[in-house]
C-alpha positions as CSV (number, residue, x, y, z in Angstrom):
1,M,97.3,17.9,17.2
2,L,99.1,14.8,15.8
3,C,99.4,13.1,13.2
4,S,97.3,9.7,13.6
5,K,100.6,7.9,11.0
6,C,103.8,9.5,11.8
7,G,103.2,11.7,15.0
8,A,104.0,15.0,13.6
9,P,102.6,17.8,15.2
10,L,99.9,19.3,13.1
11,N,98.1,22.9,13.2
12,D,94.5,23.2,13.5
13,S,94.0,24.2,9.7
14,D,96.2,21.6,8.2
15,K,93.8,19.1,6.1
16,F,97.7,16.8,5.4
17,C,100.3,15.8,7.6
18,T,103.1,18.0,6.5
19,A,105.8,15.6,7.2
20,C,104.1,12.3,5.8
21,G,100.9,13.8,3.8
22,T,98.4,11.7,5.3
23,K,94.7,12.9,5.3
24,V,94.0,14.5,8.8
25,E,90.8,12.9,10.1
26,R,89.6,15.3,12.6
27,P,87.1,13.5,15.0
28,T,83.4,14.9,14.9
29,A,82.5,16.8,17.8
30,P,79.4,14.9,20.2
31,M,76.1,16.3,20.5
32,P,75.2,17.8,24.3
33,D,73.2,15.3,26.0
34,A,69.2,16.7,26.2
35,A,69.2,15.7,30.1
36,E,72.7,18.0,30.2
37,E,71.7,20.8,28.3
38,T,71.7,24.0,30.3
39,I,68.8,26.7,29.6
40,P,69.5,29.9,31.0
41,E,66.6,31.0,32.9
42,D,64.5,34.1,32.1
43,P,63.5,35.2,35.5
44,E,60.2,36.0,34.0
45,T,59.5,32.4,32.8
46,S,61.3,30.8,35.7
47,P,59.3,28.6,37.7
48,L,59.5,30.7,41.2
49,A,58.3,34.2,41.1
50,P,61.0,36.7,42.4
51,D,59.0,36.5,46.1
52,G,59.9,32.8,45.7
53,E,56.2,31.9,45.0
54,A,54.8,29.6,41.8
55,P,53.5,32.0,39.0
56,A,49.7,32.2,38.4
57,E,49.3,29.6,35.3
58,P,48.3,31.9,32.8
59,D,44.7,31.7,31.0
60,M,44.6,29.5,28.2
61,P,41.8,27.9,26.0
62,T,41.3,24.2,26.9
63,P,41.5,22.3,23.4
64,E,38.4,20.4,23.0
65,P,39.4,16.6,23.3
66,E,39.2,14.9,20.3
67,P,36.2,12.4,19.8
68,A,36.8,8.9,19.8
69,P,36.7,6.7,16.5
70,K,33.7,5.6,16.0
71,K,32.9,1.5,16.0
72,K,32.4,0.3,12.5
73,S,28.8,-1.7,12.0
74,H,28.3,-4.8,11.6
75,T,24.5,-5.0,10.7
76,A,24.9,-5.3,6.8
77,L,27.4,-7.8,7.5
78,W,24.9,-10.0,9.5
79,I,22.0,-9.5,6.9
80,V,24.3,-11.0,3.9
81,L,25.0,-13.9,6.5
82,I,21.7,-14.6,7.5
83,C,20.5,-14.4,3.8
84,T,23.5,-16.6,3.0
85,A,22.3,-18.9,5.6
86,L,18.7,-19.0,4.4
87,L,19.7,-19.7,1.0
88,A,21.8,-22.6,1.6
89,A,19.0,-23.8,3.9
90,A,16.4,-23.6,1.0
91,A,19.3,-24.8,-1.6
92,S,19.1,-27.9,0.9
93,A,15.7,-28.3,1.3
94,L,15.1,-28.3,-2.4
95,L,17.6,-30.9,-3.0
96,I,16.2,-32.9,0.0
97,W,12.6,-32.2,-1.3
98,R,12.5,-32.5,-4.9
99,P,12.8,-35.8,-5.8
100,W,9.3,-36.3,-3.4
101,S,7.7,-34.1,-5.9
102,W,4.9,-36.6,-7.8
103,K,6.6,-36.2,-11.3
104,N,9.4,-37.7,-9.7
105,R,7.6,-40.0,-7.6
106,L,6.1,-41.7,-10.6
107,K,9.7,-42.0,-12.5
108,M,11.0,-43.7,-9.0
109,M,7.8,-45.9,-8.8
110,K,7.1,-49.3,-10.8
111,P,4.6,-48.3,-13.7
112,E,2.0,-50.8,-12.0
113,E,2.5,-48.9,-8.3
114,A,2.1,-45.3,-9.7
115,V,-1.3,-46.4,-11.4
116,L,-2.7,-47.7,-8.4
117,S,-1.3,-44.9,-6.2
118,A,-3.2,-42.4,-8.8
119,L,-6.1,-44.5,-8.2
120,S,-5.8,-44.2,-5.0
121,R,-5.8,-40.4,-4.8
122,S,-8.6,-40.3,-7.3
123,Q,-11.0,-42.5,-5.4
124,S,-10.2,-40.1,-2.1
125,L,-11.8,-36.9,-4.1
126,D,-15.2,-35.4,-3.0
127,S,-16.3,-34.3,-6.5
128,V,-14.9,-34.9,-9.8
129,H,-15.9,-34.0,-13.9
130,A,-15.6,-37.0,-16.4
131,D,-16.0,-36.7,-20.1
132,L,-16.8,-39.5,-22.1
133,N,-16.2,-40.2,-25.9
134,E,-16.8,-43.6,-27.6
135,T,-16.7,-43.8,-31.4
136,V,-17.1,-46.9,-33.4
137,S,-17.1,-47.0,-37.0
138,A,-17.5,-50.5,-38.4
139,S,-18.8,-52.3,-41.4
140,I,-20.0,-55.9,-41.8
141,G,-20.7,-57.4,-45.0
142,V,-22.0,-60.6,-46.9
143,P,-20.5,-60.7,-50.5
144,A,-22.0,-63.7,-51.7
145,A,-26.0,-62.3,-50.7
146,G,-24.7,-58.2,-51.7
147,F,-25.4,-57.5,-48.2
148,S,-22.9,-54.6,-46.6
149,Q,-24.1,-53.1,-43.4
150,K,-22.2,-49.7,-42.1
151,M,-22.8,-49.3,-38.2
152,D,-21.3,-46.1,-37.0
153,I,-22.1,-45.4,-32.7
154,A,-20.9,-42.3,-30.9
155,I,-21.5,-41.5,-27.0
156,V,-20.4,-38.2,-25.8
157,I,-21.4,-37.5,-22.3
158,G,-20.3,-35.2,-19.4
159,A,-20.7,-36.3,-15.7
160,D,-20.1,-34.8,-12.7
161,S,-20.0,-36.6,-9.4
162,H,-20.5,-35.8,-6.0
163,M,-18.9,-38.4,-3.6
164,D,-19.4,-36.5,-0.7
165,T,-23.2,-35.9,-1.0
166,G,-23.7,-39.0,-3.1
167,T,-25.3,-37.3,-5.9
168,G,-24.5,-37.4,-9.9
169,K,-25.6,-35.6,-13.2
170,T,-24.8,-37.3,-16.4
171,E,-25.8,-35.2,-19.9
172,G,-25.1,-36.0,-23.2
173,Y,-26.5,-37.9,-26.2
174,M,-25.6,-41.3,-28.2
175,E,-25.7,-41.5,-32.2
176,Y,-26.6,-45.1,-33.8
177,L,-27.4,-45.8,-37.1
178,G,-27.7,-41.8,-37.8
179,Q,-30.5,-41.3,-34.8
180,K,-29.8,-39.1,-32.0
181,Q,-30.7,-39.9,-29.0
182,D,-30.5,-37.3,-26.1
183,I,-29.0,-38.6,-22.5
184,L,-29.6,-36.6,-19.0
185,S,-30.2,-38.4,-15.6
186,Y,-29.8,-37.8,-12.3
187,A,-28.3,-39.7,-9.3
188,E,-28.5,-39.8,-5.7
189,M,-28.6,-42.0,-2.3
190,I,-31.5,-41.6,-0.1
191,D,-31.3,-43.8,3.1
192,G,-28.6,-45.6,1.9
193,E,-30.6,-46.6,-1.5
194,G,-29.0,-45.5,-4.7
195,W,-31.4,-43.8,-7.2
196,T,-31.2,-42.7,-10.8
197,Y,-33.8,-40.3,-12.5
198,T,-33.5,-40.8,-16.6
199,T,-34.9,-38.8,-19.5
200,N,-35.2,-39.6,-23.1
201,N,-37.4,-36.1,-23.9
202,G,-36.0,-33.4,-22.9
203,G,-37.6,-33.9,-19.4
204,K,-41.3,-34.2,-20.2
205,T,-41.4,-37.5,-18.3
206,W,-39.2,-39.3,-16.2
207,K,-38.0,-42.8,-15.4
208,R,-37.2,-43.2,-11.8
209,E,-35.5,-46.8,-10.2
210,K,-33.1,-48.4,-7.9
211,Q,-29.8,-48.4,-9.1
212,T,-28.5,-51.7,-10.3
213,N,-25.2,-53.3,-11.9
214,A,-27.8,-53.5,-14.9
215,E,-27.0,-50.1,-15.5
216,N,-24.1,-49.3,-18.0
217,P,-21.7,-48.0,-15.9
218,F,-20.1,-45.4,-18.4
219,L,-23.2,-43.9,-18.8
220,N,-24.0,-43.3,-14.9
221,N,-20.7,-42.9,-13.7
222,P,-17.5,-43.0,-16.1
223,A,-15.2,-41.7,-13.5
224,Q,-16.1,-44.9,-11.4
225,A,-16.0,-47.2,-14.4
226,M,-12.6,-45.6,-15.5
227,E,-11.1,-46.1,-12.1
228,L,-12.1,-49.7,-11.9
229,W,-10.7,-50.8,-15.6
230,T,-7.5,-49.1,-14.5
231,K,-6.7,-51.0,-11.5
232,H,-7.0,-54.1,-13.4
233,A,-4.1,-52.8,-16.1
234,K,-1.1,-55.0,-16.8
235,N,1.9,-54.7,-18.7
236,L,2.7,-51.0,-17.6
237,E,5.2,-49.3,-19.0
238,R,6.3,-45.7,-18.9
239,T,6.3,-43.8,-22.3
240,G,6.7,-40.3,-21.7
241,T,5.1,-37.0,-20.2
242,E,2.6,-35.3,-21.8
243,T,0.0,-32.1,-21.5
244,I,-3.5,-32.9,-21.4
245,G,-5.4,-29.4,-20.9
246,E,-4.0,-27.7,-18.1
247,Y,-2.1,-31.0,-16.7
248,D,1.4,-32.0,-17.3
249,T,1.3,-35.7,-17.2
250,T,3.7,-38.8,-17.1
251,V,1.9,-41.4,-19.4
252,F,1.7,-45.6,-19.1
253,C,1.0,-48.0,-21.4
254,G,-0.6,-51.4,-21.3
255,T,-3.0,-54.4,-21.7
256,L,-6.3,-55.0,-20.1
257,S,-7.1,-58.4,-20.7
258,G,-10.4,-59.9,-22.9
259,E,-10.8,-62.1,-19.7
260,F,-11.4,-58.6,-17.5
261,L,-14.1,-57.8,-19.8
262,K,-16.0,-60.7,-19.0
263,D,-15.6,-59.8,-15.3
264,A,-16.4,-56.4,-15.5
265,A,-19.4,-57.2,-16.9
266,G,-20.1,-58.9,-13.9
267,M,-19.2,-56.2,-11.6
268,T,-20.0,-53.4,-13.2
269,G,-22.9,-53.7,-15.0
270,T,-23.4,-55.9,-18.3
271,L,-22.2,-55.3,-21.9
272,F,-23.8,-57.0,-24.0
273,G,-27.1,-58.6,-21.7
274,D,-27.5,-62.2,-22.0
275,M,-24.9,-62.4,-24.4
276,D,-22.0,-61.2,-22.8
277,E,-20.2,-64.9,-21.9
278,V,-21.2,-65.6,-26.2
279,L,-19.8,-62.3,-27.8
280,L,-17.0,-61.7,-25.3
281,K,-15.6,-65.2,-26.0
282,E,-11.9,-64.8,-26.8
283,V,-11.7,-61.7,-26.9
284,A,-8.0,-60.4,-27.5
285,D,-6.4,-58.0,-24.8
286,L,-7.0,-54.5,-25.4
287,P,-4.3,-51.5,-25.4
288,I,-5.0,-49.2,-22.4
289,K,-3.3,-45.7,-22.0
290,I,-3.0,-43.8,-18.8
291,W,-2.1,-40.2,-18.1
292,I,-1.4,-39.4,-14.5
293,D,-0.9,-35.9,-13.4
294,N,2.4,-35.0,-12.4
295,G,0.8,-32.1,-9.7
296,S,-1.1,-34.1,-8.1
297,G,-0.5,-38.1,-8.9
298,R,-4.5,-38.2,-9.9
299,L,-5.9,-39.8,-12.7
300,V,-6.6,-37.5,-15.7
301,R,-7.4,-39.3,-18.8
302,M,-7.4,-43.4,-19.8
303,T,-8.1,-44.4,-23.4
304,L,-8.9,-48.1,-24.6
305,D,-8.8,-49.3,-28.3
306,M,-11.0,-51.7,-28.4
307,R,-10.7,-52.3,-32.3
308,D,-9.5,-56.0,-32.1
309,M,-12.5,-56.4,-29.1
310,M,-15.2,-54.9,-31.8
311,K,-14.0,-57.2,-34.6
312,K,-14.2,-60.2,-32.4
313,V,-17.5,-59.3,-30.6
314,L,-18.9,-58.5,-34.6
315,E,-17.8,-62.2,-35.9
316,N,-19.1,-64.0,-32.6
317,A,-22.4,-62.4,-33.2
318,M,-22.7,-63.0,-37.0
319,A,-21.8,-66.7,-36.1
320,E,-24.4,-66.5,-33.5
321,S,-27.1,-65.6,-35.6
322,L,-26.1,-67.7,-39.0
323,G,-25.7,-71.0,-36.6
324,G,-24.2,-73.9,-38.3
325,M,-24.3,-71.8,-41.7
326,S,-21.5,-69.5,-40.2
327,G,-18.6,-72.0,-41.9
328,S,-19.9,-71.7,-44.9
329,V,-20.9,-68.0,-45.4
330,E,-18.1,-65.6,-46.1
331,L,-18.2,-62.4,-43.8
332,T,-16.2,-59.0,-44.3
333,I,-15.9,-57.5,-41.0
334,D,-13.9,-54.5,-41.1
335,V,-13.7,-52.0,-37.7
336,E,-12.0,-48.6,-38.8
337,T,-12.4,-47.0,-35.0
338,A,-13.6,-48.3,-32.0
339,L,-11.7,-46.1,-29.1
340,L,-13.0,-45.2,-25.7
341,D,-11.5,-42.2,-24.1
342,C,-12.2,-40.6,-20.9
343,T,-11.0,-37.8,-19.6
344,M,-11.2,-36.5,-15.6
345,S,-11.0,-32.7,-14.6
346,Q,-12.6,-30.0,-11.8
347,F,-10.7,-32.1,-8.8
348,N,-12.8,-31.0,-6.0
349,A,-14.3,-28.0,-7.6
350,V,-17.3,-29.4,-9.2
351,P,-20.4,-27.3,-8.6
352,E,-23.2,-28.3,-6.5
353,I,-25.8,-30.9,-8.2
354,V,-29.7,-29.5,-8.3
355,I,-31.9,-32.3,-8.8
356,P,-35.7,-30.9,-10.4
357,E,-37.8,-31.9,-8.6
358,E,-39.9,-33.3,-10.9
359,A,-37.6,-36.0,-11.8
360,R,-38.3,-37.5,-8.2
361,K,-41.7,-37.4,-8.4
362,K,-43.5,-40.6,-8.8
363,P,-45.9,-41.0,-11.6
364,A,-49.4,-40.2,-10.1
365,S,-52.0,-43.1,-9.9
366,A,-55.1,-42.8,-11.6
367,D,-58.2,-44.6,-10.7
368,A,-59.1,-48.0,-11.7
369,G,-62.2,-47.1,-13.7
370,D,-60.6,-45.6,-16.5
371,S,-57.0,-45.6,-15.8
372,L,-55.9,-47.4,-19.2
373,V,-57.9,-44.6,-21.3
374,G,-55.4,-42.4,-22.7
375,T,-52.1,-42.4,-24.3
376,W,-49.1,-44.7,-23.1
377,T,-45.6,-44.6,-24.4
378,L,-42.9,-47.6,-23.7
379,Y,-41.0,-46.7,-20.8
380,G,-38.6,-49.6,-19.6
381,G,-38.9,-53.0,-18.8
382,E,-39.5,-55.2,-15.7
383,D,-36.6,-57.3,-15.6
384,D,-32.9,-56.9,-16.7
385,E,-33.3,-58.2,-20.1
386,T,-36.1,-56.8,-21.5
387,Q,-35.0,-53.5,-19.7
388,Q,-31.8,-53.6,-22.2
389,Y,-34.1,-54.7,-25.2
390,V,-36.3,-51.3,-24.9
391,D,-33.2,-49.1,-23.9
392,L,-31.4,-50.3,-27.4
393,M,-34.8,-49.8,-29.1
394,L,-34.8,-46.2,-27.6
395,G,-31.3,-45.5,-28.5
396,M,-31.6,-46.8,-32.1
397,G,-34.7,-44.1,-32.3
398,M,-37.2,-46.4,-31.7
399,D,-40.8,-45.7,-30.1
400,M,-44.0,-47.7,-29.4
401,V,-47.0,-46.0,-28.0
402,F,-50.4,-47.6,-27.2
403,V,-53.8,-45.6,-27.6
404,F,-56.7,-46.7,-25.5
405,N,-60.1,-44.8,-26.6
406,E,-63.1,-44.8,-23.4
407,D,-65.2,-46.7,-26.7
408,G,-63.0,-49.6,-26.8
409,T,-61.1,-48.9,-29.8
410,G,-57.3,-48.0,-29.7
411,S,-54.1,-48.0,-31.8
412,M,-50.4,-49.3,-31.6
413,S,-47.9,-46.9,-33.8
414,M,-44.1,-48.0,-33.9
415,T,-42.1,-45.5,-35.0
416,F,-37.9,-45.8,-36.3
417,N,-35.9,-43.6,-38.4
418,G,-38.6,-41.1,-38.9
419,E,-41.2,-43.3,-39.8
420,S,-44.1,-44.7,-38.2
421,E,-46.6,-47.5,-38.7
422,S,-49.9,-47.7,-36.9
423,N,-51.9,-50.6,-36.5
424,D,-55.9,-50.0,-35.0
425,F,-57.5,-52.7,-32.8
426,T,-60.3,-52.9,-30.5
427,Y,-60.1,-53.9,-27.1
428,T,-61.6,-54.9,-23.5
429,V,-60.6,-55.5,-20.2
430,E,-61.7,-58.8,-18.7
431,N,-60.5,-60.2,-15.6
432,G,-57.2,-58.1,-15.0
433,E,-56.1,-58.7,-18.8
434,I,-56.5,-56.4,-21.9
435,V,-57.7,-58.3,-24.6
436,I,-56.9,-56.8,-28.2
437,D,-58.4,-58.1,-31.1
438,G,-59.2,-61.7,-29.4
439,D,-55.6,-61.8,-27.2
440,G,-55.2,-61.3,-23.7
441,A,-52.4,-60.0,-22.1
442,P,-52.3,-59.6,-18.1
443,Y,-51.9,-56.0,-17.3
444,R,-51.9,-53.6,-14.6
445,I,-51.0,-50.2,-13.3
446,E,-48.7,-49.6,-10.4
447,D,-47.3,-46.0,-9.5
448,G,-49.2,-44.4,-12.9
449,L,-47.3,-47.0,-15.3
450,L,-48.9,-49.7,-17.4
451,H,-47.5,-53.3,-17.5
452,I,-48.2,-55.6,-20.1
453,I,-47.1,-58.9,-19.5
454,T,-46.5,-61.3,-22.6
455,D,-45.0,-64.5,-23.0
456,E,-42.0,-63.3,-24.1
457,T,-41.9,-59.4,-22.8
458,S,-42.7,-57.3,-19.6
459,L,-43.1,-54.1,-20.7
460,I,-43.8,-51.2,-19.0
461,F,-45.2,-47.9,-20.6
462,I,-46.1,-44.6,-18.8
463,R,-48.8,-42.0,-20.0
464,Q,-48.2,-39.1,-22.2
């Protein structure tokens, strides 16, 4: 081996060149190639047996194959994805449909459109219940004469209406000047005609008649009258929300014109008889308040503040009664309360209305010979004006009773505020007239009702 620097001969054991001192770098021996490595053959393990045949393979246990790796299930992932998609769809639907809930519709509609829409939905009902409360507290005074009159009126009724069957029921009471009058009436359609059956004495006697516009609409069908008056509300504004019973409502405020009250008297029934034109003269607009259910979009409640109207009506009434003296007489008129409040409920959930058979029956006719004998109580009037007068009398607790005896004697009594005044008389029947103490009045008995006709009134009495 020679030094790689100076070429001097080196021994195998030298680590440094003895001539120049250079460190001896010995090359690393190469590893033999695996393909060229010679492995001595073992006769026992040689691929060829001594006789030149291939040795039999030894019986080695066959290793079991490793199971293939399981594929991961994606079922849970799919469920998550589907649920997410459904939630997203529901959220999208909510965003799309939420603006079309009735609460939001009422916000987006103009107030007049919202009220008319609610009116339309209410009119499509099969049945509805209405509660009417009307309260009036007023006083009239003439200081110079030392006159003062307190006037308190209360009407409280509940009305069931079945538009699908054409039946109705109204029950409640009216208080006026301390007198209370119960109200119970039924209504139904028979062969296209409307009939009402009314009693003021707990069902002892019934008044049976065809329905006419002369009847007070709020007493017969408060819900229908409420809808009519609501339809003509003007200057409406949305004022907020309020809970009315079980209903979450949107509130609208507006006015009902005094001129409309005159028209309403003609459409739904007179308010003050033939005095409508006089008493409703120059009546101011009435504040009206309307509640609409946010869930169904239907009318729920309506109130009318009638204080200004009642004051004007009383002023017109006093002026009419005093005639030319009205300008020279000092009047004091104070209206503390005059509120009409009507609430609707039980939409399409009013129980069936059962009309008593005795209410439908016509009064039995009596024989002509003795039909006048007996006791007769005031029942009504033949014309609208007289009927309104009688209703007012009965509502104030007044009553009129005739007694005709077989011997030609009789009596007539008037009752008011629990006090009764009676007058005795003698009578005869001549040529279709009742002659009482020399004064004759035409009469007839028809369907068991006694009709007495005078120059000014045509009264109807029913046998007790």
